[in-house]
C-alpha positions in Angstrom: 99.3 94.6 71.0 100.1 96.2 67.6 96.6 95.6 66.3 95.0 96.8 63.1 93.5 99.8 64.9 96.9 101.1 66.1 98.5 100.4 62.7 95.7 102.3 61.1 96.2 105.3 63.5 99.9 105.4 62.6 99.4 105.1 58.9 96.6 107.7 58.9 98.7 110.1 60.9 101.6 109.8 58.4 99.4 110.2 55.4 97.6 113.2 56.9 101.0 114.8 57.8 102.3 114.4 54.3 99.1 115.7 52.7 98.9 118.8 55.0 102.6 119.6 54.4 102.5 118.8 50.6 105.3 116.3 51.1 106.1 113.0 49.4 106.8 109.9 51.5 110.5 109.1 52.1 111.6 105.5 52.0 113.9 105.8 55.0 111.1 107.5 57.0 108.7 104.7 56.3 111.4 102.1 57.3 111.9 103.9 60.5 108.2 104.2 61.3 107.7 100.5 60.7 110.7 99.4 62.9 109.7 101.7 65.8 106.1 100.5 65.6 107.2 96.8 65.6 109.5 97.1 68.7 107.3 99.4 70.7 104.1 97.8 69.7 104.9 94.2 70.4 106.0 94.3 74.0 104.4 91.6 76.1 102.8 92.9 79.3 102.6 91.3 82.8 99.5 91.7 85.0 100.8 95.1 86.3 101.3 96.5 82.8 105.1 96.3 82.9 107.2 94.6 80.2 107.3 90.9 80.4 110.3 89.3 78.7 113.5 90.4 77.1 114.4 94.1 76.8 112.7 95.9 73.9 115.4 98.0 72.2 115.6 99.3 68.7 118.7 100.9 67.2 118.2 102.8 64.0 120.8 104.8 62.1 118.8 107.4 60.1 120.7 109.3 57.5 120.6 113.1 57.3 117.3 114.2 55.8 115.4 111.1 56.8 113.1 113.2 59.0 113.6 110.9 61.9 111.9 113.1 64.5 108.6 112.9 62.6 109.1 109.2 62.0 109.7 108.1 65.6 107.0 110.5 66.9 104.3 109.3 64.5 105.1 105.7 65.4 105.6 106.1 69.1 103.0 108.6 70.2 99.9 106.5 69.3 101.4 103.4 71.0 102.4 105.4 74.1 98.9 106.9 74.4 97.3 103.5 73.8 99.4 102.0 76.7 98.9 105.1 78.9 102.6 105.4 79.3 104.8 108.5 78.8 107.1 108.9 75.7 110.4 110.4 76.9 112.4 111.9 74.0 116.0 112.6 75.1 118.7 114.6 73.1 122.4 115.3 73.7 122.2 119.0 72.7 120.1 122.0 73.7 119.8 122.9 70.0 117.9 119.7 69.1 115.9 119.8 72.3 114.7 123.3 71.4 114.0 122.3 67.8 111.8 119.3 69.0 109.9 121.4 71.5 109.5 124.7 69.6 109.2 123.4 66.0 108.8 119.6 65.4 106.2 118.6 68.0 103.9 121.7 67.3 104.2 120.9 63.6 103.2 117.3 64.2 100.3 118.3 66.4 99.0 120.7 63.8 99.4 118.5 60.8 99.1 114.8 61.8 95.6 114.7 63.4 97.2 113.2 66.5 96.1 114.6 69.9 98.8 114.7 72.6 100.3 117.0 75.2 104.1 117.6 75.5 106.4 119.4 77.9 110.1 120.1 78.3 111.7 118.6 81.4 114.8 120.3 82.8 116.9 119.6 85.9 116.5 121.3 89.2 119.6 123.4 88.5 117.7 125.3 85.7 115.1 126.7 88.1 115.4 129.4 90.8 115.2 128.2 94.4 112.6 130.5 96.1 114.1 129.9 99.5 117.6 131.0 98.3 116.2 133.9 96.4 114.3 135.0 99.5 117.4 134.6 101.8 119.7 136.5 99.4 117.1 139.4 99.0 116.7 139.6 102.8 120.5 139.5 103.4 121.2 142.2 100.8 118.2 144.4 102.0 119.5 144.1 105.6 123.0 145.2 104.5 121.5 148.1 102.5 119.5 149.2 105.6 122.7 149.0 107.8 124.6 151.0 105.2 122.0 153.8 105.4 122.1 153.8 109.3 125.9 153.9 109.6 126.6 156.2 106.6 126.1 159.3 108.8 128.7 158.1 111.3 131.4 157.7 108.6 131.2 153.9 108.5 131.1 152.2 105.0 129.4 148.8 104.5 129.8 147.2 101.1 126.5 146.2 99.5 126.0 144.1 96.4 123.9 146.7 94.7 123.7 144.8 91.4 122.7 141.6 93.2 120.0 143.5 95.2 118.5 144.9 92.0 118.6 141.5 90.3 116.9 139.7 93.2 114.2 142.4 93.5 113.4 142.2 89.8 113.2 138.4 90.0 110.8 138.5 92.9 108.7 141.2 91.1 108.7 139.2 87.9 107.6 136.0 89.7 104.9 137.8 91.6 103.5 139.4 88.5 103.5 136.1 86.5 106.0 137.6 84.1 108.7 134.9 84.8 108.4 131.1 85.3 111.6 130.9 87.5 113.6 129.2 84.7 117.1 130.3 83.9 116.6 130.1 80.2 113.5 132.3 80.2 115.1 135.2 82.2 115.4 138.0 79.6 119.2 138.6 80.2 122.2 136.3 80.3 123.1 135.2 83.8 126.7 134.4 84.8 127.2 130.8 86.2 128.6 132.2 89.4 125.5 134.4 89.9 123.0 131.7 89.0 124.7 129.1 91.3 123.7 131.2 94.3 120.1 131.1 93.3 119.6 127.4 92.6 119.8 124.2 94.5 120.2 120.4 94.0 118.3 117.4 95.4 120.7 117.1 98.4 120.2 120.7 99.6 116.5 120.9 98.8 114.3 120.4 101.9 111.3 119.4 99.6 107.9 119.5 101.3 109.5 120.8 104.5 110.5 124.1 102.7 108.3 127.1 103.5 108.2 127.9 99.8 107.2 124.4 98.6 103.6 125.3 97.5 105.0 128.0 95.2 108.2 126.0 94.1 108.7 126.6 90.4 110.7 123.3 90.0 108.0 121.2 91.5 105.3 123.0 89.6 107.2 122.2 86.4 107.7 118.6 87.5 104.0 118.2 88.2 103.3 119.5 84.7 105.7 117.0 83.2 103.9 114.1 84.9 100.6 114.9 83.2 101.7 115.0 79.6 102.0 112.3 76.9 105.5 113.4 75.6 108.4 114.6 77.7 111.4 116.1 76.0 114.6 116.1 78.0 118.3 115.5 77.7 120.6 112.5 78.2 122.2 114.0 81.3 118.8 114.4 83.1 117.8 110.8 82.2 121.1 109.4 83.5 120.8 111.5 86.6 117.3 110.1 87.2 118.5 106.6 86.6 121.5 107.1 89.0 118.9 108.1 91.7 117.1 104.8 91.1 114.7 106.0 88.4 111.4 107.8 88.9 113.0 110.6 91.0 112.8 113.3 88.4 111.2 111.6 85.4 108.5 108.8 85.5 109.5 105.3 86.5 111.7 103.8 83.7 109.5 100.6 83.8 106.7 102.8 82.5 108.7 104.8 79.9 109.0 104.5 76.2 112.4 106.1 75.6 113.7 107.7 72.4 117.4 108.6 72.6 118.1 111.0 69.7 121.8 111.8 69.0 122.3 108.4 70.8 125.9 108.1 69.8 126.6 110.5 72.7 124.9 108.2 75.3 127.9 105.9 76.2 130.2 108.9 76.8 127.5 110.7 78.8 127.0 107.6 80.9 130.8 107.3 81.6 130.8 111.0 82.7 128.0 110.4 85.2 130.0 107.7 87.0 133.4 109.6 86.9 134.7 111.4 89.9 137.4 114.0 90.6 138.7 116.2 93.4 141.3 119.0 93.8 143.7 118.3 96.7 144.6 121.9 97.7 141.1 123.2 97.2 139.7 120.4 99.3 142.3 121.1 102.0 141.2 124.7 102.1 137.6 123.6 102.3 138.3 121.4 105.3 140.1 124.4 106.9 136.9 126.5 106.3 134.7 123.8 107.9 137.0 123.7 111.0 137.0 127.5 111.4 133.3 128.2 110.6 131.9 125.4 112.7 134.2 126.1 115.6 133.0 129.7 115.5 129.4 128.7 115.2 129.7 126.4 118.3 131.5 129.2 120.3 128.6 131.6 119.5 125.7 129.0 119.8 126.5 126.2 122.2 124.0 123.5 121.3 122.6 120.9 123.7 122.0 117.2 123.1 122.9 114.9 120.2 123.1 117.8 117.6 125.7 119.6 119.7 127.8 116.4 120.3 127.9 115.5 116.6 128.6 119.1 115.6 131.6 119.2 117.9 133.1 116.2 116.2 133.0 117.7 112.7 135.7 120.4 113.1 138.0 117.8 114.7 137.5 115.3 111.8 138.1 118.1 109.2 141.2 119.2 111.1 142.6 115.7 111.2 141.9 115.1 107.5 143.7 118.3 106.2 147.3 117.0 106.7 146.4 113.7 104.9 145.3 115.8 101.9 148.6 117.7 102.0 150.6 114.5 102.3 148.8 113.0 99.4 149.5 116.1 97.3 153.2 115.9 98.1 153.3 112.2 97.3 151.4 112.5 94.0 153.6 115.4 93.0 156.7 113.2 93.6 155.3 110.3 91.6 153.7 112.1 88.7 155.8 112.9 85.7 153.3 115.5 84.2 153.4 115.8 80.4 151.4 118.3 78.3 148.3 116.7 76.9 145.7 118.0 74.5 142.0 117.1 74.9 139.3 117.0 72.2 138.5 120.6 72.8 142.1 121.5 71.9 142.9 122.6 75.5 146.3 121.7 76.8 146.8 120.6 80.4 149.7 118.8 82.2 148.5 115.2 82.9 149.8 111.9 84.3 148.0 108.6 83.9 148.5 105.4 86.0 149.2 102.6 83.6 146.5 99.9 83.6 144.7 101.9 86.2 147.1 100.5 88.8 148.0 102.8 91.7 151.3 102.2 93.7 150.7 100.5 97.1 152.0 103.5 99.1 149.5 105.8 97.4 146.8 103.3 98.0 147.5 103.2 101.7 147.4 107.0 101.8 144.2 106.9 99.8 142.6 104.5 102.3 143.4 107.0 105.1 141.5 109.7 103.1 138.7 107.3 102.4 138.3 106.5 106.1 138.5 110.2 107.1 135.9 111.3 104.5 133.7 108.4 105.5 133.7 109.6 109.1 133.1 113.2 108.0 130.3 112.2 105.6 128.6 110.0 108.3 128.7 112.9 110.9 127.3 115.4 108.4 124.6 112.9 107.4 123.5 112.6 111.0 123.3 116.4 111.3 121.2 116.5 108.1 118.9 113.8 109.4 118.4 115.6 112.8 117.7 118.9 111.0 115.1 117.1 108.8 113.4 115.8 112.0 113.5 119.3 113.5 111.8 120.8 110.3 109.1 118.1 110.6 108.6 119.2 114.3 109.2 115.5 115.3 111.8 116.3 117.9 113.5 119.1 119.8 117.2 119.3 119.0 118.0 122.8 120.3 117.3 124.7 117.2 114.0 126.1 115.9 112.2 124.9 112.8 113.1 128.0 110.9 116.8 127.7 112.0 116.8 124.0 110.9 115.3 125.1 107.5 118.1 127.6 107.1 120.9 125.2 108.1 119.6 122.2 106.2 120.8 123.1 102.6 124.2 124.3 104.1 124.9 121.0 105.8 123.4 119.1 102.9 126.0 120.7 100.6 128.8 119.9 103.0 127.7 116.3 103.3 127.5 115.9 99.5 131.0 117.1 99.0 132.4 114.9 101.8 130.6 111.9 100.3 131.9 112.7 96.8 135.4 112.7 98.2 134.7 109.4 100.0 133.5 107.9 96.7 136.5 109.2 94.8 139.1 107.7 97.2 137.1 104.4 97.4 137.4 104.1 93.6 141.0 105.3 93.6 142.1 102.5 95.9 139.7 99.8 94.6 141.2 96.6 93.2 139.6 96.1 89.7 137.9 92.7 89.2 139.9 90.3 87.1 138.7 90.0 83.5 136.6 93.2 83.7 137.6 96.6 82.1 139.7 98.5 84.7 139.0 102.0 86.0 141.0 104.8 84.5 142.9 106.8 87.1 144.9 109.9 86.3 146.0 113.3 87.5 145.9 116.8 86.0 147.7 119.9 87.1 145.6 123.1 87.3 146.8 126.5 86.2 147.1 127.4 89.9 149.4 124.3 90.6 146.7 122.3 92.3 146.6 118.5 91.6 143.3 117.2 90.4 142.7 113.4 90.9 140.4 111.6 88.5 138.8 108.2 88.4 136.4 107.0 85.6 135.0 103.8 84.2 136.3 103.2 80.6 133.1 101.6 79.3 129.5 102.3 80.1 128.2 99.0 78.8 127.4 97.3 82.2 126.0 100.6 83.6 123.6 101.2 80.7 122.5 97.6 80.6 121.7 97.5 84.3 120.1 100.9 84.7 118.6 101.6 81.3 118.0 98.8 78.8 116.9 96.1 81.4 114.4 98.2 83.4 113.0 100.4 80.6 109.6 99.4 79.1 111.0 100.0 75.6 113.7 102.2 74.1 114.9 103.5 70.7 118.4 104.7 70.1 118.8 106.7 66.9 121.3 109.0 65.2 122.7 109.8 61.8 125.9 108.1 62.9 125.6 104.8 64.8 127.5 102.5 62.5 131.3 102.5 62.2 132.9 100.9 59.1 129.3 99.9 58.1 128.6 97.9 61.3 126.7 98.5 64.6 129.5 96.7 66.6 131.1 99.8 68.0 127.9 101.2 69.4 126.7 97.9 70.7 130.0 97.3 72.5 130.1 100.7 74.1 126.4 101.0 74.9 126.0 97.5 76.3 123.0 96.7 74.0 121.0 93.6 75.0 121.1 90.6 72.7 117.5 91.1 71.9 118.2 94.6 70.4 117.0 95.1 66.8 119.4 97.1 64.6 118.3 98.7 61.3 119.3 101.4 58.7 116.9 104.1 57.5 118.7 105.4 54.4 119.0 109.2 53.7 116.9 110.5 50.8 119.9 112.6 49.6 121.4 111.7 46.2 125.0 111.9 47.4 126.4 110.8 44.0 124.7 113.7 42.2 125.0 116.4 44.9 128.4 115.8 46.4 132.0 115.3 45.3 134.7 113.7 47.5 138.2 114.8 46.7 141.5 113.3 48.0 144.2 115.4 46.3 147.9 114.5 46.4 150.0 117.4 47.7 152.9 115.1 48.7 152.7 115.6 52.4 152.0 112.8 55.0 149.9 114.0 58.0 152.3 112.1 60.2 154.9 114.7 59.3 153.1 117.5 61.0 155.3 120.4 59.8 155.2 119.3 56.1 151.5 118.7 56.2 150.8 122.1 57.8 153.0 123.8 55.1 151.0 122.0 52.4 147.7 123.1 53.8 149.0 126.7 54.0 150.1 126.6 50.4 147.0 125.0 48.8 144.1 126.1 51.0 143.5 129.5 49.4 143.4 127.8 45.9 141.0 125.0 47.1 138.5 127.6 48.5 139.1 130.3 45.9 135.6 130.3 44.4 133.4 129.2 47.4 131.0 131.5 49.2 130.7 129.5 52.5 133.3 126.9 53.6 134.2 124.9 56.7 137.8 123.7 57.4 138.0 121.1 60.2 141.3 120.5 62.1 142.2 117.7 64.5 144.4 119.9 66.7 144.3 123.6 67.8 148.0 123.9 67.2 147.7 123.1 63.5 144.6 125.3 63.1 146.4 128.3 64.5 149.6 127.6 62.5 147.6 127.4 59.3 145.7 130.6 60.1 149.0 132.4 60.8 150.6 131.1 57.6 147.9 131.8 55.0 148.2 135.1 53.0 146.7 138.2 54.8 144.1 138.7 52.1 142.7 135.1 52.6 143.0 135.5 56.4 140.4 138.3 56.3 137.7 135.9 55.3 138.5 133.4 58.1 136.6 133.0 61.4 138.5 130.9 63.9 136.9 128.8 66.6 137.8 130.1 70.1 137.9 133.8 69.1 134.1 134.0 69.5 131.3 131.9 71.0 130.1 129.1 68.6 126.7 130.8 68.1 128.3 134.3 67.4 130.9 132.8 65.0 128.1 131.0 63.0 126.0 134.2 63.0 128.9 136.3 61.7 129.7 133.6 59.0 126.1 133.7 57.8 126.0 137.5 57.7 129.3 137.6 55.7 127.9 135.2 53.1 124.5 137.0 53.0 126.4 140.2 52.3 128.0 138.6 49.3 131.5 138.1 50.9 133.3 134.8 51.0 133.5 133.3 54.6 135.6 130.4 55.9 135.2 128.8 59.4 138.3 127.2 60.9 136.9 124.7 63.5 137.8 121.7 65.7 135.9 118.5 66.7 132.8 120.4 68.0 132.2 121.9 64.5 132.3 118.5 62.9 128.8 117.6 64.3 125.6 119.4 65.2 126.5 122.5 63.0 123.8 123.2 60.4 125.0 125.4 57.5 122.7 124.7 54.6 123.1 125.8 51.0 125.4 128.7 50.3 126.7 128.8 53.9 128.7 125.6 53.4 129.6 124.6 49.8 132.9 123.1 50.7 134.1 121.1 53.7 137.9 120.7 54.0 139.1 118.0 56.5 142.8 118.4 57.4 143.3 114.8 58.4 141.5 111.6 59.4 140.1 112.5 62.9 141.8 109.9 65.0 141.1 110.4 68.8 143.5 112.5 70.7 146.0 110.0 72.1 146.2 111.9 75.4 142.6 111.1 76.4 143.1 109.1 79.6 139.8 107.1 79.3 140.5 106.1 75.7 144.2 105.3 76.5 143.2 103.1 79.4 140.6 101.3 77.1 143.3 100.8 74.4 145.7 99.4 77.1 143.1 96.9 78.3 142.2 95.7 74.8 145.9 95.2 74.0 146.5 93.4 77.3 143.7 90.9 76.3 145.3 90.2 73.0 143.3 92.6 70.9 144.4 95.4 68.5 143.3 98.7 69.9 144.1 100.6 66.7 141.8 98.4 64.6 139.2 97.9 67.3 139.0 101.4 68.7 141.0 104.0 66.8 139.8 103.1 63.2 136.1 102.7 63.9 136.1 105.9 66.0 137.8 107.8 63.3 135.4 106.4 60.7 132.4 107.6 62.7 134.0 111.1 63.2 134.8 111.4 59.5 131.3 110.5 58.5 130.0 113.2 60.9 132.4 115.8 59.4 131.3 114.9 55.9 127.7 115.3 57.1 128.2 119.0 57.3 128.0 119.3 53.5 124.5 118.2 52.5 121.9 119.6 55.0 118.9 119.7 52.6 117.9 117.8 49.4 118.8 120.9 47.3 122.3 121.3 48.7 125.4 120.4 46.7 129.2 120.9 47.1 132.6 119.3 47.7 134.4 117.5 50.6 138.2 117.6 50.4 140.2 115.4 52.7 143.9 116.4 52.9 145.0 112.9 54.1 146.4 110.4 51.7 146.2 107.6 54.2 142.6 107.2 53.0 144.0 105.6 49.8 147.5 104.5 50.8 146.7 102.5 53.9 144.5 99.4 54.2 142.6 100.8 57.1 142.2 104.1 55.2 140.4 102.3 52.4 138.0 100.7 54.9 137.3 104.2 56.3 136.9 105.6 52.7 134.4 102.9 51.8 132.2 103.7 54.8 131.8 107.3 53.8 128.6 108.6 52.1 128.5 107.6 48.4 129.7 110.9 46.9 131.3 111.0 43.5 135.1 110.5 44.0 138.0 112.4 42.6 141.2 110.8 43.9 144.6 112.0 42.6 
C-alpha cells in the first residue's frame, strides 16, 4: 500500500514544511517519519478494509527536540486520508493536547501543502447538559417566584441567587451563539461542584429520547468529530471508549490509526480505568437516602403495575444492605493496622494493604453478602431504568407520563451506576486470582473523616491493552521522549502488553548534550539513605550550588524533605524560592518566569509532577538539582503488590521494577534542562549511589550524554 505516490506525498510535505519554515532536516525526525510510514503504510487489508494479519504497532522513543508531532503527522495524515480512516492523536496532558490543536496542526496545515480537517474530542463531562441546565434554571426561577410571593407574609425562602444568575447567563450565551456549551470555553473558572450539576454521563443521558437532543452540544461536537481527518483527544477518553466496546465516543478502533503521544503514561492510565473503590460510611448513608427518598416518593405517588412493584422493592433492598456495610466497616477496622503512607504527590494518608492481594476468608464471606445485595439493587434499578426508557419512547404505559419518565431517567440511571460500581468492587474484592497470573491489588485507606475506603486494582495493564487496544486497532504508534529504561524497551513492552509484532525504534534528539550540558555528582559525604544527614547536606550546600543561576529547578522525592530544606536554608536564599503546593502549578511557573524576567534569581522546589511536562527554556532553567535517585514511593499499593508477585515468582523486584522505573524518572528530570537547541546548563544529582552502587552506574550510563564532573 505504501506506493511511490504516497511516499512522494510524504516527502514533498516534509520538504515543503522545512522550506516554508526555513528549517533544516533533523536526522531523528527523518527516522521517525520513515518508521511511522512503514508501519502505517504496509498494513494488509481484508475485503472490508480492516487490518488483515498481526497487530500493526510502532514504538518510537523520540528525544527532546526531535519535532515528533510534525514527524508523525506528516507521515500519518497522507496515509490516513488515502485509506479514508481517521487519525486519532491521543495525549496524556491537556497542555500537549492544546499545543497540538492550537499550534502544531494549524502550523502543519499552513506550511506542508497537506489538506486535512481536524477537531478536538472531549468527553461528555466537558459539555453542559441542556436538560439539566433547563431543570436547574426552572427550579431556581420557581424558588425566586415563591420568594417574591411569600416575602410580604414574612416567610423567607432561600434561593441560590448566584446559581440563578449563572444558569441565566449560560442560556443567553447559548441562545446568542456566544458559547459552545463547553466547560473550557466558559469565560470564568467553574468550581467542580457547580459544574457537576450541569453535566451528565452516558448512563444518565437519555440520548435521542431527550427533548433537547436536536440542540445537544455534546452530540453536535461528536458529529463534527466524525467528519474530520484528524481527531485530537486524550488517553482517558480513548480508554473510556474502548471500555464501552469501542466506537461509542470515537470511531471504531478497527478503522483508527492511533498515535499515543506521551505514551509512557498509557499503562498507568489503563490500570486506573479498571480500578475500583468505595467508601463504606458514605455508601451506607447513600443507601439510607435511597430508602427514605423512595419511600417518601411512593407514599406521595403510589404507582400501579410493574414499575410500582419494582420501586417498592428498592427501599427494602437498600435498608437490608445498610447493616452489612456497617458490619464490614467494623470488621475492616478491626483487621487493618493502618500505617501512614506517602503517595507520589507527596500526600500522606493512613493505609493498609492485603499481602499478595489475599483477603481473609471471613472478610470474603462478608464481601459476598455485599456483592449479592448490590447485585439485587443494581438489577432492580436497571429494570426501572429500562421501563422509564420504554415510557420515554411511548412504547408502553407504566403509570408515569413521558415527561415524568424523562425527568426520572437520569436520577435512576445515576443510582443504578453507583449500585453496579459497588457490585463490581465487591466482586473483585472477593475474587480468587487465577494461578500464575498477576494478582489484583487490594487495600484500604482511611479518610480524614474516619471513613474506610476500599480499593481494588489490577497491577498490570498488559492483558487489558493487548485485548482492547493493540489487537483490534487498525494501526498504532506509541511515542514519547522516555520509553526506554536502562537503554531498553523491555519495561514499556512488559507494562503495555505490546504484541510480538511491534516495531521498536529510537529517533535521536538533535541536541548536542555533550556541548550544552554538564552533569555533576558532587561528594558532600551524605548518603541519601540517612535522611537527616542528607537533608542537612542539601541545606548547607544548595545556596552555594545555585549562587550564580537566574532560573533553577530543585526536584525532591518527598514532600517532607522538600519542606525541611526550605525551612533550613538561610532566609535570604528562601526569598527566591517558590515551593510546590503553595500555589497552583500554572501560577507558580508564571511567578517564576516573571521573577527571572525582572532580573531576580528564582528557584522552584518541586516534586515528581515537576520532573516531566514542565517547559522552562533558556534563562528560566539553567540548573536542575535532583536531590536523590527518584525511586518509587514504597507505599504505593499497586507497585508494592507487583513487587511482591515478582519476588514470589523468583524474580528480583528491585532490579526488575525499582531500578528501571528510577532510571526513566531520572531521565525525565534531566530532560527539564535542555528545551531548545540553544539552551545550556547544569544538572546536579546529590546522590552518590549513582557512582558507588552497581545499579547506580547502570542508571548513570542511561542518562543523556552530558559532560560529566564526578567528585
